[in-house]
C-alpha positions in Angstrom: 13.4 3.1 -15.2 16.3 4.3 -13.0 18.1 1.2 -11.6 18.5 2.9 -8.2 14.7 3.3 -8.0 14.2 -0.4 -8.9 16.7 -1.5 -6.2 15.0 0.7 -3.6 11.6 -0.8 -4.4 13.0 -4.3 -4.1 14.8 -3.5 -0.8 11.7 -2.0 0.8 9.8 -5.2 -0.1 12.4 -7.6 1.3 12.8 -5.7 4.6 9.1 -5.6 5.3 7.2 -8.1 7.5 5.1 -10.9 6.0 2.3 -9.3 3.9 -1.0 -10.8 2.9 0.1 -11.2 -0.7 3.7 -11.0 -2.0 5.0 -11.0 -5.6 8.7 -11.9 -5.8 10.8 -11.5 -9.0 8.0 -12.3 -11.4 8.9 -12.4 -15.1 6.9 -13.4 -18.1 7.5 -13.4 -21.8 5.5 -14.4 -24.9 8.1 -15.5 -27.4 10.5 -12.6 -27.7 8.1 -10.1 -26.1 8.9 -9.4 -22.5 5.6 -8.7 -20.7 6.8 -8.7 -17.0 10.4 -8.2 -16.0 11.4 -9.0 -12.4 8.3 -7.6 -10.7 8.3 -7.2 -6.9 5.3 -6.0 -4.9 3.4 -6.6 -1.6 -0.3 -6.2 -0.8 -1.4 -5.8 2.8 -4.5 -7.3 4.3 -7.5 -5.1 3.8 -5.7 -2.8 1.3 -7.1 -1.4 -1.9 -4.2 -1.6 -4.4 -4.4 -0.4 -8.0 -2.1 -1.6 -10.8 -1.9 1.3 -13.1 -0.3 1.8 -16.5 -0.8 2.2 -20.2 -2.1 -0.5 -22.5 0.4 -3.3 -23.0 2.5 -2.5 -19.9 1.8 -6.0 -18.4 -0.7 -5.0 -15.7 -3.4 -7.5 -16.7 -0.9 -10.3 -17.1 0.3 -9.6 -13.5 -3.3 -9.8 -12.2 -3.8 -13.1 -14.0 -0.6 -14.5 -12.5 -1.9 -13.5 -9.0 -5.1 -15.3 -9.8 -3.3 -18.4 -11.1 -4.9 -18.0 -14.5 -1.4 -17.7 -16.0 1.9 -19.0 -14.8 5.0 -16.9 -14.6 8.3 -17.9 -16.3 10.1 -17.2 -13.1 9.4 -15.8 -9.6 7.0 -16.6 -6.8 3.6 -15.6 -5.5 2.9 -15.9 -1.8 -0.5 -15.6 -0.2 -0.6 -15.4 3.6 3.1 -16.4 3.7 2.4 -19.6 1.7 4.0 -20.2 -1.7 1.0 -20.4 -4.1 3.0 -20.0 -7.4 1.7 -23.3 -8.8 -1.6 -23.5 -7.0 -4.6 -23.7 -9.3 -7.1 -20.8 -9.3 -9.8 -23.0 -7.6 -7.6 -23.3 -4.5 -6.7 -19.6 -4.1 -10.0 -18.4 -2.6 -10.4 -15.1 -4.6 -13.3 -13.4 -6.3 -12.9 -11.8 -9.7 -14.8 -9.2 -11.7 -13.9 -8.9 -15.4 -14.3 -5.9 -17.7 -17.3 -7.6 -19.4 -18.8 -8.7 -15.9 -19.4 -12.2 -17.4 -22.9 -12.5 -16.0 -25.1 -15.4 -17.1 -27.7 -13.8 -19.4 -30.3 -16.4 -18.9 -30.2 -16.0 -15.1 -31.7 -13.2 -12.9 -29.6 -11.1 -10.6 -30.6 -13.4 -7.7 -29.8 -16.5 -9.7 -26.4 -15.1 -10.8 -25.4 -14.6 -7.1 -26.8 -18.0 -6.1 -24.9 -19.8 -8.8 -21.6 -19.7 -7.0 -23.2 -20.3 -3.6 -24.7 -23.6 -4.9 -21.2 -24.9 -5.2 -20.5 -24.1 -1.5 -20.5 -27.1 0.7 -22.0 -26.9 4.1 -24.8 -24.5 3.2 -28.4 -25.5 2.9 -30.9 -23.8 0.5 -32.2 -21.3 3.1 -28.6 -20.3 4.1 -27.7 -19.8 0.4 -30.8 -17.6 -0.2 -30.1 -15.5 3.0 -26.5 -15.0 1.9 -27.6 -13.9 -1.6 -30.1 -11.4 -0.2 -27.5 -10.1 2.1 -25.2 -9.4 -0.9 -28.1 -7.8 -2.8 -28.7 -5.5 0.1 -25.0 -4.7 0.3 -24.9 -3.5 -3.3 -28.4 -1.9 -3.2 -30.0 -4.3 -5.7 -32.9 -5.8 -3.8 -35.6 -4.3 -6.0 -33.8 -5.6 -9.1 -33.3 -9.2 -7.9 -35.6 -10.7 -10.5 -34.4 -8.8 -13.5 -32.1 -10.3 -16.1 -28.7 -8.7 -17.0 -30.2 -7.2 -20.2 -32.7 -5.3 -18.1 -30.0 -3.6 -16.0 -27.9 -0.5 -16.5 -24.2 -0.9 -16.9 -23.7 0.2 -13.3 -26.2 -2.3 -12.0 -24.6 -5.1 -13.9 -21.2 -4.2 -12.5 -22.7 -4.3 -8.9 -24.2 -7.7 -9.6 -20.9 -9.0 -10.7 -19.2 -7.7 -7.5 -22.0 -9.2 -5.3 -21.5 -12.5 -7.0 -17.8 -12.3 -6.5 -17.9 -11.5 -2.8 -20.8 -13.8 -1.9 -18.4 -16.7 -1.4 -16.5 -14.7 1.2 -13.2 -14.8 -0.7 -9.9 -13.8 0.9 -9.2 -11.2 -1.8 -11.0 -9.5 -4.7 -9.5 -9.0 -8.2 -11.0 -6.3 -10.5 -9.9 -6.2 -14.1 -10.8 -2.7 -15.6 -14.3 -3.0 -14.0 -15.4 0.5 -14.9 -14.0 1.0 -18.4 -17.2 0.1 -20.2 -19.3 2.8 -18.4 -19.9 6.4 -19.2 -18.0 9.1 -17.2 -20.8 10.0 -14.7 -21.6 6.4 -13.9 -17.9 5.7 -13.5 -17.4 8.5 -11.0 -20.4 7.4 -8.9 -19.3 3.7 -8.9 -15.8 4.6 -7.9 -17.2 6.0 -4.7 -19.6 3.0 -4.2 -16.9 0.4 -4.8 -14.5 2.1 -2.4 -17.1 2.4 0.3 -18.1 -1.3 -0.1 -14.5 -2.4 0.0 -14.0 -0.4 3.3 -17.2 -1.8 4.7 -16.4 -5.5 4.2 -12.6 -5.0 4.6 -11.7 -7.2 1.7 -8.2 -7.0 0.2 -8.7 -5.7 -3.3 -6.4 -5.5 -6.3 -7.7 -3.5 -9.3 -6.2 -3.1 -12.8 -6.8 0.2 -14.5 -5.3 2.5 -17.2 -7.3 5.4 -15.7 -5.1 7.6 -13.5 -8.2 9.3 -11.9 -9.6 5.9 -10.8 -6.3 5.0 -9.2 -5.8 8.3 -7.5 -9.3 8.4 -6.0 -9.7 4.7 -5.0 -6.4 3.2 -4.1 -4.5 3.1 -0.8 -1.4 2.4 -2.8 -0.7 2.4 -6.6 1.7 0.2 -8.6 2.7 2.3 -11.6 3.9 0.1 -14.5 5.5 0.8 -17.8 7.1 -1.4 -20.4 7.0 -4.6 -18.3 8.6 -3.0 -15.2 7.4 -1.3 -12.0 8.2 2.4 -12.0 6.9 3.3 -8.6 4.8 1.9 -5.7 3.4 4.4 -3.3 0.2 6.0 -2.0 -1.6 8.4 -4.3 -0.3 11.6 -2.8 3.3 10.5 -3.0 2.8 9.3 -6.6 1.3 12.6 -7.6 3.6 15.0 -5.6 6.9 13.0 -5.6 7.0 10.8 -8.8 10.0 8.5 -8.9 10.6 8.9 -12.6 9.8 11.2 -15.6 7.4 8.6 -16.8 5.4 8.6 -13.6 5.4 12.4 -13.5 4.1 12.6 -17.1 1.6 9.7 -16.9 -0.1 10.8 -13.6 -1.9 14.1 -14.1 -0.3 16.9 -16.1 3.4 17.9 -15.6 5.3 20.8 -17.1 8.9 20.1 -18.1 11.4 22.8 -18.8 15.2 23.0 -18.7 17.5 25.1 -16.5 21.0 24.6 -17.9 21.7 20.9 -17.8 18.8 20.2 -15.4 15.3 19.1 -16.5 12.7 20.5 -14.1 9.1 19.6 -13.6 6.1 21.4 -12.0 2.4 20.8 -11.8 0.2 23.4 -13.6 -1.7 24.3 -10.4 1.5 25.1 -8.5 2.6 27.9 -10.8 1.9 31.5 -9.7 1.4 34.4 -12.0 2.9 37.6 -10.6 3.2 41.2 -11.9 6.3 42.2 -13.9 7.7 44.2 -11.0 7.7 41.2 -8.7 10.3 38.5 -8.5 9.6 36.0 -11.2 11.4 33.0 -12.7 10.1 32.8 -16.3 8.4 35.0 -18.8 5.7 33.3 -21.0 3.3 34.3 -23.7 -0.4 33.3 -23.7 -1.2 30.9 -26.5 -4.6 29.3 -25.7 -7.2 29.5 -22.9 -9.0 26.3 -22.1 -12.1 26.5 -19.9 -12.5 23.4 -17.8 -15.3 24.5 -15.5 -14.1 25.2 -11.9 -10.6 25.9 -13.3 -9.1 27.2 -16.5 -5.9 25.9 -18.2 -3.7 28.6 -19.7 -1.5 27.2 -22.5 1.6 29.4 -22.7 4.9 29.4 -24.5 8.4 30.1 -23.0 10.0 31.8 -26.0 13.6 31.6 -24.7 13.2 27.8 -24.1 10.8 27.0 -26.9 8.8 25.0 -24.3 5.0 24.9 -23.6 3.8 25.5 -20.1 0.3 24.8 -18.7 -1.0 26.9 -15.9 -4.2 26.0 -14.0 -6.0 28.7 -12.1 -9.6 29.2 -10.8 -11.9 30.2 -13.6 -13.2 33.3 -11.8 -9.6 34.6 -11.4 -8.7 33.9 -15.0 -11.9 35.8 -16.1 -10.7 38.9 -14.2 -7.3 38.8 -15.9 -8.8 39.6 -19.3 -6.2 37.5 -21.1 -5.4 37.9 -24.7 -3.4 36.0 -27.3 0.4 36.7 -27.0 -0.1 38.6 -23.7 3.0 38.3 -21.5 2.8 36.4 -18.3 5.4 36.5 -15.5 5.7 33.1 -13.7 6.9 32.3 -10.2 7.9 28.6 -9.8 7.9 27.9 -6.0 11.0 25.9 -5.1 9.1 23.5 -2.9 7.0 22.4 -5.8 9.8 21.9 -8.4 10.9 18.4 -9.2 
């Protein structure tokens, strides 16, 4: 990553006020393999933050360090302004949901939620039950309270795990790839449900994911990681429209890259305009493939002069009216305001 970008990220963190959770200069290696290299980030109270990146980039290790399940080689973790770097997980007051949900198979939904509450001092049996039913109602699982995990769908298991995690009223919630085991339709629905639940209870939430769509649709801010470093920290719109590096531009969504002299340019497929030959245009392309994606169609085209492939996304109805054919010429307008 560009050193100027890294310095800017660090400067923004240092100049900010005290955040709910702060990660300062965290580094971690396993033998000769560097997993995290000088990571700095802040999480505000009530924020939904996603740690996004490809497999092996260090995101899960960072989450485990935040939880106290692993210790960094160097750096500090502050929670509420207090140095918690060496504080054990049991003292950090967080809830966590793993990819596997880790439900007790021999306990019902209700018993899974009650399990943690039974360790809570100062609560009698009735108070614990009332709290458990409150959580069941929150995640819409009242009618399934006496079922065992094996009798639940993947989405219901996931909601049970979340209810169990938040029943103890933790200060923050950690989610480690919580939707990766579910099919696409269930994932899409649960993204909305989790986000709505997080807003309702206002709990600070940190979620690890490799799924860019999850991060873009759920997060207030995203930490994009690659090869043990932070590439960019920003809200989803900024990440998508103003990526800080070529990696971010290429990893989040689809980005076209083409050269103009010594300059590499980038533009999103949906920002390109197709114009007639007589109009002012920037590039000439040839149709190679037409990929129907439902509401929109992706045109795969080739820039012969640059030997580069360009994707163009247009409404499917409009593409149908164009009567495109293989090797048909296209005249492309690249709006200056959308070029990176």
